[in-house]
N, C-alpha and C positions, 0 to 999 in steps of 0.2 A: 695828262702829258699837255702843251698847248702847242697847235699844228703851227702858228705865229712865229714861234722860235724853230722851228724846224724846217719854215718857206725860207726864213732870214738869218738864219744859224746864227743870231744873237741873243736872244733871253736864254733862262734858264728850262732846261730839257725836263727839270722836272717840278716845276710850277710855269711854267710862260714870265717869271716879273725878267724884268732887264737891268742889267744894272753895270759897271766899267768890271767888274767879276764875273762873269757869266758872258759877258764877248771876247773874254781872254778863256774862260776856263770851262764855258757848259752850264756853270753851275751858278746861283747868285749866291748873297751872301750868306742869305737865310739857310739855305739846302748846305752851300757847302761848309761853313765853317760848323756845324756838328761833326761831318768827316774829319775834317782835318785833323779838328783836335781831340777827336776821341781818346777816351779813356778807359780801358780796361780796370775792372775795380774786384779786389777779391783778392785770394788766390789761383793761381793758375798752374798747369803744369808744364814741368821743366822741359820735355820733349816737345808736344803738340803744340801749346799754348793754349791747350781747351780749360774751361773753367773748374777747379777743381771743388768734390761736393766735400765729400769727406774722407778722401785717401790726403798722403802725405806725399807731396813732391812730383810724383808722377803718377798721372791716372792710369785706372786699371788696362784700360784697353793698350796704352804705348806700355806696361809691364809685360803684355805676354806678347809683342813685335820687338823683334830685331832692326832697327831704322838705322841705315849709315849715315843719317845728316844727324848733325846737335844739340839741334834745333830748330821749330820752327817758329816765323813771329807773324802774327796780319793784324792789318790794322781793324776789319769788323765780322761781325755776324753778315754767311752769305743773307737778307733778309729784305724787306724793304728797300728805303731810299739806296743803300750801298748795294744788295742788289741789282737795283733797278741801273746803277752808272755804268758797273762791273760789266753790266748787256752793253748800255749806252754803246761803250769801247769796243768791248771782245766782239759782239756780233751786228754791230751797224756801222762797227767802224770809226766811229765820231771825236776825230782829233781834237779839240778843245776838251773833251774831258780826259782823251790821254794825257794833254796837259796838266790836267789838275791831280789825276791819279801819279803820273811824275814828281808833280808835287811834295804832294804825300810822302812818295817816296824817298825824296832827297831832306825834307826832313825830319824823316826816319834815319836813315843812314847817319847824316853828316854828328847824328848824339851818340847814336849804336854804334860808329864804326871811324872813330876824330881821325886813325890811322892812316886809313886809305881802305877803301874797299875796290873789288875787282867782279860784275855784276858777269851774271851764266846763265843768258836766257832761257828758258824754256822749249824745245825743241819743240816746230811746230810738225803737226802730221799732213804728209799730203794731199789728204782728205780735207785738210781747214783751208790747205793754199787754195785747191783750183773753187775751192767756195765764196771764199771771202779774199782773197789775192793780197792776203800778207800777212805778218808774222805778229800778230800784236804784239806779245812780249819783247821783241825785238823792238819795233817800234818803240816804248816806250824805253830800253835801254839806250835807244839813238836817242832821243828826245833829252835822255838824264845828261849824257855826253856832252851834247852840242850847248844846252841851257847851263848847266851845273857842272861839265869838266869827268863826270864820275865815268871808267873806262870802263869797259865793257867785251868779252870774250863771247864768241856767237860760234861756239867749241863740236856742241852736241847736238844730235840728228838722231832722229826716228827710221826707222823704217815701216814699211806697210803694216798695216794691221788694220783690228777691228776699233770701233769708237768706245772709249776705258768708259763715258758714261752712261753708256748701257748693259755696264758688268759690277757683280759686286766686287771686294774687296780681294777674295784668292781670286776671281776671275783676273784681275787687273793686275795682278802682283802677278799672274804663269804670262799675262801676254805682255806686259812692260817687260821680263824678264831681258831678253833679246829682241830689244826692240830697239834702246838707245846704246851710241856708241859715240867712241871718240876716234876721228882717223890716228894716224901713227903720227904725221907729223905736228898736230895741234897739241897732241899727250908730250910732243919731246918739245915743245915749247911751252908748255903752262908754269916751271917753276919761274922760267923771264917772266913771262905776263904777271906775274903772282908781285915775284918782286916786294915780298913781307905784306903784300897787303891782305887782308881777310876776304875769303872766297866768299859770294852770297848768290844761292842760287834764286832766280827769281820765279814765279809762277801765280798763275790769278787765283787762284781757288784751289785751300787744302783740305782734298776731303777724305781720302784714307790713308794718303801718304805712297801710296806704291808709287808714283812715278817720282816722289822726288827723294825715294829712298833709291829706285837705281839710277839717277842722276848723278846722285849721292855718292853712292858705289862707283860708279861708272869715273865719276872725278878722281876717287881717293886713290885709284886702278893709279891713273896718271902720275900719283905724287904727291897729290894735296893733302893735309895731313887733317883738316878740321874745313868743314862745310857744311855752314847753316843751309836755312831755309830762309825767304820772306813773301809771304805771298797778301794779296788783295783786302780776301776774305776768306772764313774758316767753315764749309759747309758740314 
């Protein structure tokens, strides 16, 4: 990382080079374009999106799990530059990088859901709000609405609990089971909010799928039939 870019908030956060793209999005063209135009090759699991090795259609992991969502789509593997970019935004709050992530989402959503989409941001824990001062996923949704007119509904909430990153899959599943909820008022207006749009739950990283599945279940209980997941990275 180039500290000149941090001081003056204009150079690329990955290499320090300054151009018009880095001034707006935090990454220069050379660093941003491989991420912006990333393409996954080979067969992918139709549920979680992981690359298939010898399986047919669905990976072995998903065959043994009962998810409440229909499918997960993601942009990158959670490593190298992609991991750094997500971290710049998630943990340091760099707004320029948030604009880049919003741009990536807009390019995907407009092709995948041409008839319209309603985004549901992942709920933020009180611990994260206290530490960082903002819900990074909701902020992305606000950028998408402001810049591209994509609607969102911040209807999911999360009760206090332990940090999921410290838990394995079974522990995550148990911890999150009763932590996610929607109040009655929001549940009663979900049909009007959707109004024929596809419902997409948005989160930053897909790890075990426990959070995404629980959130999708709560959305389904409000009357939503189909819920897709979109994440920036797959861990």
